[in-house]
N, C-alpha and C positions, 0 to 999 in steps of 0.2 A: 560578479558571481552570484548566482542564484540557487537558493538551497532548498529542500523539502524533504519528505520522508515517502519511503515505499515499505510497506509492511514492517514499519519500526526503523528500518535503516537509512541513514542520511544519505541523499543523493544530492550530487552539484551539477551546475551548468556553468560553463565558463565560454566567454566570446571568444578566446583564444583556441578553445577545443569545445565546439558547440555540439556536443552529445550527452544525454543525461548518464552520470556515471557515479558508482557508490564511492563515497568520499573515503572509506578504509583502504579500498584496495585500488581504486582508479578504473575499475573495470566497467565497461558500459553495461546497463541493465537489462538490455536484452528484452525477454518478456517478463522481466521481474521474476526471475526464478528462485528468488530466496525465499524460503520460509519466513513467517511472522519471528521478528526479534524476540518478542515477548514470550509468546507460547511454544514456538519452534515448530508450528504445524504449518505444512504448505496449504495454499489455498485450494480448495475443493475443485473437481473437474470444470464447474461452472463458474468459478472464479470466485467463489463466496468466501468470506473469511471462514476458516474451518471452526475455530471455536464458537460462530454463532450459527453456521449451517446455513440453510434457506431459510427466508424469512417470507412467508406467504403476504403478498399485498406491500412489499417493501421495493422501491424502484433504485435504492442504493442504501448501503449500511456498512459499516466499520467498526472494529472492535477498539480502535484506537492504537493498538501495537505498543501500548507501553509509552507512546509519546504524546498521546491525545486524548481527548474524551471520547467514548463511542459514540455513534449516533445511528439513527435511522430515519431515512428520507422516505416517507410513504407515497405510492402512487397516486396522482391525481391532486397533489396537495403542494401547495408552495409555501 
């Protein structure tokens, strides 16, 4: 079994059922339709974490959703 988180919700992948699913309900994650487990806000229409909003110059950003540290990856930097 492989596990990770999607917006703070634990998701699992097993070889006998090879689809990412929410651990608590067993439902497939689909398009990741659940809101953030920490703040309860859904992502913006652009897919940004609502609590962060759009960050100009960011290639990627995450608020951490209560399970990890937040981060920003800036465009053009490695």
